[in-house]
C-alpha positions in Angstrom: 56.4 96.4 -1.6 57.2 96.1 2.1 54.4 95.9 4.7 55.3 95.2 8.3 57.3 92.0 8.2 56.4 90.7 4.7 56.6 91.7 1.0 53.6 92.2 -1.3 54.4 91.3 -4.9 53.3 89.3 -7.9 56.1 86.8 -7.4 56.1 86.9 -3.6 54.3 84.6 -1.1 50.6 84.9 -1.3 49.0 87.9 0.4 45.4 87.6 1.6 43.2 90.6 2.3 40.5 88.8 4.2 37.7 89.6 6.6 34.2 90.8 6.4 32.3 93.2 4.1 30.9 95.7 6.6 31.8 95.8 10.3 28.6 94.5 11.7 29.9 94.4 15.3 33.1 94.4 17.3 32.6 90.8 18.4 32.0 89.5 14.9 35.0 91.3 13.6 37.2 89.8 16.2 35.8 86.3 15.5 36.3 86.6 11.8 39.8 88.0 12.2 40.8 85.2 14.5 39.8 82.5 12.0 41.6 84.2 9.2 44.7 84.7 11.2 44.8 81.0 12.3 44.5 79.7 8.8 46.9 82.2 7.3 49.6 81.3 9.9 49.0 77.6 9.3 49.5 77.9 5.5 52.2 80.6 5.5 50.0 83.3 3.9 50.6 87.0 4.5 47.5 88.4 6.1 45.8 91.8 6.1 42.4 92.2 7.8 39.6 93.9 5.8 36.4 95.5 7.1 34.4 98.5 6.0 33.2 101.2 8.5 30.7 102.6 5.9 29.2 101.1 2.8 28.3 104.3 1.1 27.2 102.8 -2.2 24.4 100.4 -1.1 21.6 99.7 -3.6 18.9 100.9 -1.2 18.5 103.8 1.2 17.3 101.2 3.8 20.4 99.0 3.6 22.8 98.7 6.5 25.9 100.9 6.0 28.1 100.2 9.1 29.2 101.7 12.4 30.6 104.9 10.9 34.1 106.3 10.9 34.9 106.7 14.6 33.5 103.4 15.8 34.8 101.6 12.8 38.3 102.8 13.3 38.2 101.7 16.9 37.3 98.2 15.8 40.0 98.1 13.2 42.6 99.3 15.6 41.6 96.6 18.1 41.8 93.9 15.5 45.2 95.2 14.4 46.5 95.3 18.0 45.0 92.0 19.1 46.2 89.9 16.2 49.3 91.9 15.2 48.0 92.3 11.6 47.8 95.2 9.2 44.3 96.4 8.3 42.6 97.8 5.2 39.4 99.7 4.8 37.9 101.9 2.1 37.3 105.6 2.1 34.7 107.6 0.2 35.5 111.2 1.0 38.8 113.2 1.0 38.6 114.2 4.6 38.5 110.5 5.7 42.0 109.8 4.3 44.1 111.1 7.1 42.3 109.6 10.1 41.9 106.2 8.3 45.6 106.2 7.4 46.5 106.6 11.1 45.0 103.1 11.7 45.1 101.4 8.3 48.4 100.6 6.6 46.5 100.1 3.4 43.8 102.6 2.3 41.4 101.4 -0.4 39.7 103.5 -3.0 36.4 101.9 -4.1 35.9 101.0 -7.7 33.2 103.7 -8.3 35.6 106.4 -7.0 38.9 105.5 -8.5 38.8 108.4 -10.9 37.9 111.0 -8.3 40.9 113.3 -8.3 40.5 115.0 -4.9 39.9 111.6 -3.2 43.0 110.1 -4.9 45.1 113.1 -4.0 44.1 113.0 -0.4 44.8 109.3 -0.1 48.2 109.7 -1.8 49.3 112.4 0.6 49.2 109.8 3.5 51.9 107.4 4.3 49.7 104.4 3.6 49.8 102.0 0.7 46.9 102.9 -1.6 44.8 100.1 -3.2 42.6 100.9 -6.1 39.7 98.7 -7.1 39.5 98.7 -10.9 36.2 100.2 -11.8 33.6 97.9 -13.4 33.4 100.5 -16.2 37.1 100.8 -17.0 39.4 98.6 -19.1 42.6 97.4 -17.5 44.9 99.7 -19.6 43.0 102.7 -18.3 44.2 102.0 -14.8 47.6 103.4 -15.8 46.0 106.9 -15.6 44.8 106.2 -12.1 48.3 105.1 -11.1 49.9 108.2 -12.7 47.5 110.4 -10.8 48.4 108.8 -7.5 52.1 109.0 -8.2 51.8 112.7 -9.2 50.2 113.4 -5.9 53.2 111.9 -4.1 52.6 108.2 -3.4 54.2 105.3 -5.4 53.0 102.6 -3.0 50.1 101.4 -5.1 48.2 98.1 -5.4 45.7 97.4 -8.2 42.7 95.2 -7.5 40.8 93.4 -10.2 37.0 92.9 -9.6 35.4 92.2 -12.9 33.7 94.3 -15.6 30.1 95.2 -16.2 28.6 92.8 -18.8 25.1 93.8 -19.7 22.6 94.2 -16.9 23.1 92.7 -13.4 26.3 90.8 -14.3 30.1 91.0 -14.0 32.7 89.1 -16.0 36.3 88.7 -15.1 38.7 88.7 -18.0 41.9 86.9 -16.9 43.9 88.8 -19.5 43.4 91.8 -17.2 45.7 90.4 -14.6 48.7 90.4 -17.0 47.8 93.9 -18.3 47.6 95.3 -14.7 50.9 93.6 -13.8 52.6 95.4 -16.8 51.6 98.7 -15.2 54.1 97.8 -12.5 52.2 97.3 -9.3 51.2 94.3 -7.2 47.8 92.9 -8.3 45.2 91.6 -6.0 42.1 89.7 -7.1 38.8 90.6 -5.4 37.1 87.3 -5.9 34.2 88.2 -3.6 32.9 91.2 -5.5 33.6 89.6 -8.9 30.8 87.2 -8.0 28.3 90.0 -7.6 25.1 90.3 -9.6 24.7 94.1 -9.2 21.1 95.0 -8.4 20.2 91.4 -9.0 17.9 91.2 -6.0 16.1 94.5 -6.9 16.9 96.4 -3.7 20.2 94.6 -3.1 23.1 93.0 -4.9 22.9 89.3 -5.7 25.8 86.9 -6.0 27.1 83.5 -6.9 29.1 82.2 -3.9 29.0 78.6 -5.2 31.8 79.7 -7.6 34.0 81.4 -5.1 36.7 78.7 -5.2 36.8 78.1 -8.9 36.9 81.8 -9.7 39.7 82.4 -7.2 41.7 79.5 -8.7 41.4 81.2 -12.1 42.9 84.4 -10.7 45.6 82.8 -8.7 46.7 80.9 -11.8 47.9 84.2 -13.2 50.7 84.5 -10.7 49.5 87.6 -8.8 50.2 89.1 -5.4 47.2 87.7 -3.7 43.5 87.5 -3.0 40.8 89.7 -1.5 38.1 87.6 0.2 35.2 88.2 2.5 33.7 85.5 4.8 30.9 85.3 7.3 29.7 82.7 9.8 26.2 82.8 8.3 26.3 84.4 4.8 22.6 84.3 4.4 22.3 86.6 7.5 25.1 88.9 6.5 24.2 92.6 6.4 25.9 93.2 3.1 26.9 91.0 0.1 26.0 87.8 1.8 25.3 86.0 -1.5 29.0 86.4 -2.4 30.6 85.7 1.0 32.5 82.5 1.8 31.0 80.5 4.7 33.6 80.9 7.5 33.5 77.2 8.4 35.1 76.2 5.1 37.8 79.0 5.2 40.6 76.7 6.2 40.0 74.1 3.5 39.5 76.9 1.0 42.9 78.6 1.8 44.7 75.3 1.7 43.7 74.8 -1.9 44.4 78.4 -2.8 47.9 78.4 -1.2 48.8 75.0 -2.9 47.9 76.4 -6.3 49.7 79.7 -5.7 52.9 77.9 -4.7 52.7 75.7 -7.8 52.2 78.6 -10.2 55.0 80.7 -8.7 57.4 77.8 -8.9 57.0 77.5 -12.7 59.5 79.1 -15.1 58.2 81.9 -17.3 58.3 81.4 -21.1 59.2 84.3 -23.3 56.4 84.1 -25.8 56.0 86.9 -28.3 
């Protein structure tokens, strides 16, 4: 799958969808994007900036949601222009698809909404690549239905994103077999390591997380020879306005990506075995 000057694929050079959870401010977005771009260029990683203009599924009515559509798209456009990178953001309503696609080369459908037919159809009618987060409540094989729905609406440029499955109360578990199942559907596969670390509702009025495992879990995903990683970082995760407990501290991003890229190169240079 072609995006600007690079290819996204399970056997291609690592793609990183990296940035921040919610767009807290223009200045912070620019700072985070700059750090990601520097490290990705250093390690030959294909880079897409990620930031949400609205977090519509927060645990509490009092939680920060973001700057909204208009201001958020302005920030995303500035990031794209300033650093010459594609951008990705999520949509929650069908009428957001067209304006978002005019800025974002990748439009993301959130996990909770991946089965919403009107939303999928609206996104599919744009010229953007569509990334579907695998819902926490769906098995990997069920994502074939989501893919078929998008294709039937006119868009075959699809990425599937693993982010764990609900396992009892306040917990998510990543089944590494899912990566191979999703790959067999025929799309590039991205691993959202950030949100796989969540403890949904674990803080009562907010989501908890396990950021201390962000490197080890990412390595498990990258070991499956996938297209890339979805990662959120923050200069001060404890002060982040959304999902801070899962965010990578920005000051360790460079060392983190060095290890991830080395592993990705190693895995993709191995010969596949035909095991039946």
